[in-house]
C-alpha positions in Angstrom: -16.6 -29.1 14.9 -14.9 -32.2 13.4 -13.7 -34.7 16.0 -11.1 -37.5 15.7 -12.7 -40.9 16.3 -11.5 -43.1 19.1 -10.7 -45.9 16.6 -8.4 -43.6 14.6 -6.7 -42.3 17.7 -6.0 -45.9 18.8 -4.7 -46.9 15.4 -2.3 -44.1 15.0 -0.6 -43.9 18.4 2.4 -46.1 17.9 4.3 -44.8 14.8 7.2 -42.4 15.6 9.3 -40.5 13.1 12.8 -38.9 13.4 13.3 -37.8 9.8 11.8 -37.7 6.3 12.9 -41.2 5.4 10.9 -42.6 8.3 7.9 -40.5 7.3 7.9 -41.5 3.7 8.8 -45.1 4.6 5.7 -45.3 6.7 3.4 -44.1 3.9 5.2 -46.3 1.2 5.0 -49.3 3.5 1.2 -48.9 4.1 0.0 -47.3 0.8 2.7 -47.9 -1.8 3.2 -44.1 -2.2 5.3 -41.5 -0.4 3.4 -38.8 1.6 3.1 -36.2 -1.2 1.8 -38.7 -3.8 -0.5 -40.2 -1.2 -1.9 -36.8 -0.3 -2.4 -35.7 -3.9 -4.2 -39.0 -4.8 -6.4 -39.4 -1.7 -7.1 -35.9 -0.3 -6.2 -33.1 -2.6 -9.1 -31.4 -4.3 -11.7 -33.2 -2.1 -13.6 -32.5 1.1 -11.8 -30.3 3.5 -8.9 -30.1 1.0 -11.1 -29.0 -1.9 -8.8 -26.2 -3.0 -5.5 -27.7 -1.8 -2.8 -29.7 -3.7 1.0 -30.0 -3.2 2.5 -29.3 -6.6 5.5 -27.7 -8.3 5.6 -24.0 -9.2 6.3 -23.0 -12.9 9.8 -24.1 -13.8 10.0 -26.7 -11.1 9.3 -30.4 -11.1 8.0 -32.8 -8.4 11.5 -33.9 -7.6 12.2 -30.4 -6.3 9.0 -30.5 -4.2 9.9 -33.8 -2.6 13.5 -32.7 -2.0 12.1 -29.7 -0.1 9.8 -31.9 1.9 12.8 -34.1 2.8 15.1 -31.3 3.9 12.4 -29.8 6.1 11.4 -33.0 7.9 15.0 -34.0 8.4 15.0 -31.0 10.8 12.6 -32.6 13.3 15.1 -32.2 16.3 15.3 -28.4 15.6 11.6 -27.9 15.0 10.3 -30.0 17.9 13.3 -29.9 20.2 13.0 -33.7 20.6 14.3 -36.7 18.7 11.1 -37.9 17.1 7.4 -37.1 16.7 4.0 -38.8 16.3 1.7 -38.9 13.4 -0.5 -36.4 15.3 2.4 -34.0 15.4 3.2 -34.5 11.7 -0.3 -34.1 10.5 -1.1 -31.0 12.6 1.9 -29.1 11.2 1.5 -30.5 7.7 -2.0 -29.1 7.6 -0.8 -25.7 8.6 1.7 -25.7 5.8 -0.9 -26.9 3.3 -3.0 -23.9 4.2 -0.2 -21.3 4.4 2.2 -22.3 1.6 0.4 -25.0 -0.3 2.3 -27.7 1.5 5.7 -26.2 0.5 8.2 -25.8 3.3 9.6 -22.5 2.1 9.2 -18.9 3.1 6.3 -17.0 1.7 6.4 -13.3 2.4 3.1 -11.9 3.4 1.6 -9.8 0.6 0.0 -6.4 1.2 -0.9 -5.5 -2.4 -4.6 -4.8 -2.6 -5.0 -5.4 1.1 -8.5 -5.9 2.4 -11.7 -4.0 3.0 -12.7 -3.1 6.5 -16.2 -3.5 7.9 -17.2 -0.2 6.3 -16.1 -1.3 2.9 -13.1 0.9 2.8 -10.0 -0.7 1.3 -6.7 -0.7 3.1 -3.9 -1.5 0.6 -0.2 -1.6 0.3 1.6 -0.1 3.3 -1.7 0.9 4.9 -2.7 -2.8 5.1 0.3 -3.7 7.2 0.1 -0.6 9.3 -3.7 -0.5 10.0 -5.8 -2.2 12.6 -8.7 -3.8 10.9 -11.2 -5.2 13.4 -12.1 -8.8 12.7 -9.3 -9.1 10.1 -5.9 -8.2 11.6 -4.1 -6.2 14.2 -2.0 -3.2 13.5 1.6 -4.4 12.9 2.8 -0.9 13.9 1.6 -1.4 17.5 2.2 -5.2 17.6 3.7 -6.3 20.9 7.5 -6.3 20.6 7.6 -4.1 17.5 9.1 -0.7 17.3 6.6 1.8 16.0 7.4 3.6 12.8 7.9 6.7 15.0 10.6 4.9 17.0 12.3 3.7 13.8 12.2 7.1 12.1 13.9 8.7 15.2 16.5 6.0 15.7 20.0 6.8 14.5 20.9 3.3 13.4 17.7 3.0 11.3 18.1 6.5 9.8 21.8 5.9 8.8 21.1 2.4 7.3 18.2 3.6 5.1 19.1 7.0 4.1 18.6 7.7 0.4 15.5 5.6 0.2 12.1 7.1 -0.8 10.8 9.6 1.9 14.0 9.5 3.9 14.5 13.2 3.5 11.0 13.9 4.9 11.0 11.2 7.6 14.5 10.8 8.8 14.3 12.3 12.3 17.2 11.0 14.4 18.6 14.5 14.6 15.2 16.2 15.0 12.7 13.8 16.6 10.2 16.6 17.1 9.7 16.9 13.3 8.2 13.4 13.1 4.4 13.4 13.3 3.1 11.3 16.3 0.6 9.7 13.9 3.5 7.2 13.2 2.9 5.9 16.7 -0.6 4.9 15.9 -2.7 2.2 14.3 -3.8 4.0 11.1 -1.5 4.9 8.3 -1.5 8.6 7.3 -2.6 7.9 3.8 -3.8 11.5 3.4 -0.2 12.7 3.7 2.0 9.8 2.4 1.6 7.2 -0.4 0.8 3.6 0.4 2.7 2.4 -2.6 5.2 -0.4 -1.9 8.1 1.0 -3.9 11.7 1.7 -2.8 12.0 4.9 -4.8 8.8 6.3 -3.5 8.4 4.9 0.0 11.5 2.8 0.7 12.3 4.4 4.0 8.8 3.6 5.4 9.1 0.0 4.1 12.0 -0.6 6.4 10.0 0.1 9.6 9.0 -2.9 11.7 5.3 -2.9 10.7 6.3 -3.7 7.1 9.7 -5.3 7.2 8.7 -7.8 9.9 5.4 -8.9 8.3 4.7 -12.7 7.9 7.4 -15.0 6.5 8.1 -18.7 6.7 5.7 -21.6 6.4 3.6 -20.3 9.3 4.1 -16.6 8.7 6.0 -15.5 11.8 5.4 -11.8 12.3 7.0 -9.0 14.4 10.4 -8.0 15.7 10.4 -10.5 18.6 10.9 -13.7 16.4 13.1 -11.8 13.9 15.4 -10.6 16.7 15.9 -14.2 17.7 16.8 -15.1 14.2 19.3 -12.2 14.1 20.8 -13.5 17.3 21.1 -17.0 15.8 22.9 -15.5 12.7 25.3 -13.4 14.9 26.4 -16.7 16.5 26.3 -18.8 13.4 29.3 -21.1 12.7 27.8 -23.3 9.9 28.4 -23.5 6.1 25.5 -21.4 4.8 27.1 -18.5 2.8 24.1 -16.2 3.2 24.1 -16.5 7.0 27.8 -16.0 7.2 27.4 -12.8 5.1 24.9 -11.3 7.5 26.9 -12.5 10.5 29.8 -10.4 9.2 27.5 -7.4 8.5 26.0 -7.4 11.9 29.0 -8.4 14.0 29.4 -5.1 15.8 25.7 -4.5 16.4 23.3 -5.5 19.1 20.4 -7.8 17.9 18.0 -4.8 18.1 20.3 -2.6 16.1 20.7 -5.4 13.5 16.9 -5.4 13.2 17.0 -1.6 12.7 19.8 -1.8 10.1 18.4 -4.8 8.2 16.1 -4.2 5.3 13.1 -5.9 3.8 15.1 -7.6 1.0 17.7 -8.9 3.5 15.0 -10.9 5.2 13.6 -12.3 2.0 17.2 -13.5 1.3 17.7 -14.9 4.8 14.5 -16.9 4.6 15.7 -18.7 1.5 18.0 -20.7 3.8 16.3 -23.9 4.8 17.7 -24.0 8.4 16.0 -20.6 9.0 12.7 -21.9 7.8 12.9 -24.7 10.4 14.2 -22.4 13.1 11.4 -19.9 12.5 8.9 -22.6 13.5 10.8 -23.4 16.7 11.0 -19.7 17.6 7.3 -19.2 16.9 6.4 -22.1 19.1 8.6 -20.8 22.0 7.1 -17.3 21.8 3.5 -18.5 21.4 3.5 -21.0 24.2 6.6 -20.5 26.4 5.5 -22.9 29.1 4.7 -25.8 26.9 5.6 -27.0 23.4 2.6 -26.1 21.3 3.7 -28.2 18.3 3.5 -31.5 20.3 0.1 -33.0 20.3 -1.4 -34.7 23.4 -1.2 -38.4 24.0 -4.7 -38.1 25.6 -7.7 -38.6 23.4 -9.9 -36.0 25.1 -7.2 -33.3 25.1 -6.4 -33.9 21.4 -10.0 -33.2 20.5 -10.6 -30.4 23.0 -11.5 -26.9 21.8 -9.0 -25.1 23.9 -5.9 -22.9 23.5 -4.1 -25.2 25.9 -1.1 -26.8 24.1 -1.7 -30.4 23.0 -5.1 -30.0 21.2 -5.5 -30.0 17.5 -7.7 -26.9 17.6 -5.1 -24.9 19.6 -2.5 -25.1 16.8 -5.0 -23.7 14.2 -6.2 -21.0 16.6 -2.8 -19.9 17.9 -1.1 -19.8 14.5 -3.9 -18.2 12.5 -5.4 -16.0 15.3 -8.8 -17.0 14.1 -11.3 -19.3 15.9 -13.3 -19.5 12.6 -10.3 -20.9 10.8 -9.6 -23.4 13.5 -13.2 -24.5 13.6 -14.1 -24.5 9.9 -10.9 -25.2 8.0 -8.0 -26.4 10.1 -9.5 -29.0 12.5 -11.6 -30.6 9.7 -8.5 -31.0 7.6 -6.4 -32.5 10.4 -9.2 -34.9 11.3 -9.9 -35.9 7.7 -6.2 -36.6 7.1 -5.8 -38.7 10.3 -9.0 -40.6 9.6 -7.9 -41.4 6.1 -4.5 -42.7 7.3 -6.2 -44.7 10.0 -8.7 -46.2 7.5 -5.9 -47.4 5.3 -4.1 -49.0 8.2 -7.3 -50.6 9.4 -10.2 -50.7 6.9 -12.6 -51.6 9.8 -12.3 -48.0 11.3 
């Protein structure tokens, strides 16, 4: 596994950053380029970043990309719950974003689409991909800790009232008659022999509003499940700021508990909510609090040995990749090599003798 050198560690300890101006100022001062231009020139398409580049999408320009970078990193106090961060903190999170959203600090809703094949070569696609447990690939989102199962959703009065008229609501709305809902909806395998897996509001829209699908991954690190979404709902219900989208949902959910707001919300609501930049930043803070309640997992250790340690304890580079991705393979083979390569490159430009 890639390891940060002692020389690079020593060279990079001092800089601290409280916003995007400080971050870009550091890179411009030492390299003549802001971070994105520096990354694209020095690391993108090479080594551990062979298939990675930060670039505009069709219809955008690099000005929009850099504006997005600035808005996100101006939220350091929200994300980290402290006034400033180290280079180690910045690079560890930046490398997650480069993997998950091509370095763009925006929400990317997890796709189900063609899904994935299990170890037996059977493909689980569409709704089945989100619902099913695929050993070695993903957990069932239907039984994910904190989620309400599809059965619980289909028998909940708030859920049924909010989503009536959507595809399959006639067959699966069971608030008045819970006994008519098949217990298979409590499980880890989608009943594809009885119901379509197509992601289409007219065909399966009622099913698409259950937790397993509605609360799939969003944001730059793909937060998943009712637990973090509930906290965002609570934030919106108390919101007093200027964002029109958040004020709209505050009004809509004002007489509901946070859990009932989660039941009543729909998949498209959350796509809209995650276009708001403060929510993108907040999602990271909420994820960190849930993943490591006792310690801030986004803050890297000031101790050389812990920073390099292959442990799930907060403070190590490896722990961020492992906790966020859920995969030791990703942490070993993709994430830590990228973080180390970026840090070593920065250190080498600060001190060519490293």
